N, C-alpha and C positions, 0 to 999 in steps of 0.2 A: 504493500500500500504506500510505497514511496515515502516511508517514515512519517506518515500522518500520526500513527499511534504513539511513537516516541514523543512527538510534539505535545500530545495531550498528556502523557504521563509526566511531562515536564512542567505542568501547569503551576503557575505562580506569576506575579505580575510586574509589569513593565512600566517604566517611565524613564523619560529622559528627553531632553531637547536635542541632544547629540549623543552619539555612541562614543564613550571614552576608550582609550587604548591603554591596556595594562601590560605593556611589553616589558617593563622594568622588573617585574616580579614573576618568576616561573610558578605556575600553578601545579601543586602536587597531583599526580595522576590518581583518579579515584580507583578503588578496588571493588570487585563484585561483592554484593551484600552477603554476609555469612548466614548460616541457618538461623542463628539467634543474634540479632543485631546488638552491637555493643555501644552503649551510650558514651559520648565523649565526656571526658572529665573537665568540667568547666570551672573556672575561677569565679569569684564573686562578681568581678567586673564583666566577665563573659556572660554570666547569667543575667546581669542587668542589661547587656546588649541584646540578648535573646528576648527579654521582655520588651525592650524598645522596638525590636523588629516585629514582634507579634502585634504590638499596638499599632505600628505603622501599617501593617498589612490589613488589619481590621478597619482602619480608617479609609482604606482604599475601596471606594464604592463603585466607580465607573471610570473607564478609560478607553480611549481610542488611540491606536498607534500603528506604525509600520514596523515590520520585523524582518530580520535576516536569519534564516535557519541554516546551520552548517553541520554536516555530519562528519564523523571521523574519517570518512573516505574522501572528503573534499566536496561532496555534493552540496550545492548552494541553491537555496530557494528564497524568494522574497514574497511578501504579502502584507495584508492588513488584518488587524484584530480589533474587535470591540468586546468589552466585558462590562457586564452590569451585575454586581453582586446583590443578593445571592443567586447563584445558579444559572446565569445566562451568559452566553458567549457566542461570537461568530468569528470564524477564521476564514479568510479568502486568500488563496494564492494568486500571485500575479500571472498574467498570460505569459507563455502559452498554456500554463497549467490551468485546469478547470476544476481542481479539487476544492472542496470547502467543508467546513465543520460548523455545526450549529448545536448549542446547548440551549434548551428552551425552559429550563427550570426543573425538569424531571428526567429528561432524556438527552443523551449526547448522540448526535447523528453525523456520520462521516460519509461524504460522497466521494467515491473513487471514480473519476471520469474515464480513466483508461479501461477499467473493468465494467463501467456502466452500471454500478451497483452501490447501494448504501448499506452501512452497518450501523445498528443502533445499540447503544449500551445504556445501562442504568447509570444515572448521573452520580450515584453514590458508589460507583465501582472503583474502589481503591484510590490511588494517588491521582487518578485522572481528574478528580473533582476537588483537589485540595484548595486551590486558590478561589474556587467558586463557593466555598462554604460560607454559611452565614456567620459563623464564629470560627475564626482560624486560630488554632492552638499548635504551638511547636512542641507538643507533649501529648500524652494520652495514647492515641492510636498511631502516632509517629514518634520516632526517636531522633534526636540530634546526634549524628554519628561523627561529625567533624565541624570544628569551628576554627577559622583562621582569620586573624586580624592583620591587615597590612597598614601602612601609613595612611592610605586614602581609601581603603575598601575593606569590606568584610565578606567572607564566604561562609555559608552555613549549609551543611548537607544533612538530608533527612532520608530515612527509610521507613516503610510501613512495619509496624510491630507484627501484624498478622501475616503479611505477605512480603517478607524482606527481599525475596528474589524478584519482586515486581520491578524493582529499579531503585536507584539512588537519585534523589532530586537535590540539586545544589542551587541556591540563590546567591547571586553576587550583587552586593549593594555598594554604591558609593556612599561615603560617610561624610557627615558635617556639611550640609544636611543629609540625612539618610534618604537614599533613592535607590529603588531597584533598577538595575541596569541590564541584567542578563540572568538566564537560567540554563542549567545543563542537566541532562538526564543520562545516567548510565543504565542501560536496559539489561534484561536477563541474559542476553547473548553477549554482553560485554562491549556493546557499541555505545558510543557517546554522541549525543546530538545537542548542540548549543543553539539558543535562541537569543538574539540581541534585539533590543527595542530602540526605535528612533522616532523623533517627532511625536511624542506622546502628548495627549491632552486629557486631563483629569476632569471629573465632574461633568461629563458629557451627558446630554439627554438624547436618547435614541428614539427613532420612530418605532411605533408599536410592533411593526412586522419585521424588525431587524433580527429578532431571535426566533423566527418561524422558519422551519425547514420546508422548502418547496422543492420537490424532486424535479430535476431537469427533464425527466421523462414526460412530465406533464406539459412541457413547453412553456413553463411560467418561471423559469429560473431567474431569480433576482440576484443570484450569488456570483455573477460574473463581474459585479462591481464591488469595489472596496467598501467596507462598512463605514 
């Protein structure tokens, strides 16, 4: 499915007017999740940062942004994304791709144009719904497995307690002020997909039909346009 699923498993959110470059600091390569995830040992300051990140994500209600998706094989895709928490999202890939994804509050539907078919998942299916939750917590059914602070950024990695092999989700934040810039997902096959966000706008009001899935087979596809 041309890495649509890894995109969803990587869910978490986006903002930035420009995409920063973090070339000066090498990022440790993530490791596949163990059978029983091991929580990172956090200092008091790191715990305070985790609380601050959690509050930031919960304040994040709606956003529209462009994104660049990069796989570890070098495959590059661009597109647009709209999110309205809780539960709603629309992802549209730029031409010539005609794939798109819609979360309507209860279901997540993926359209694979090459196959000419749709796949529908329950919105509460694992990490795919993490950023769309009404109340985001970096604890409970997820575990912080890695926390790294650099001079100008913070990286936080999470895995599902119940399904650790589903993948490792890493948020990358610019700090002072705190802004989410990127996410990465390490999937069950050991492949990494990164999603960088550009030209984000927060507090956006979307038309009512933005988060309605309409199959292209009906000849009424509104999903060829960016959200």
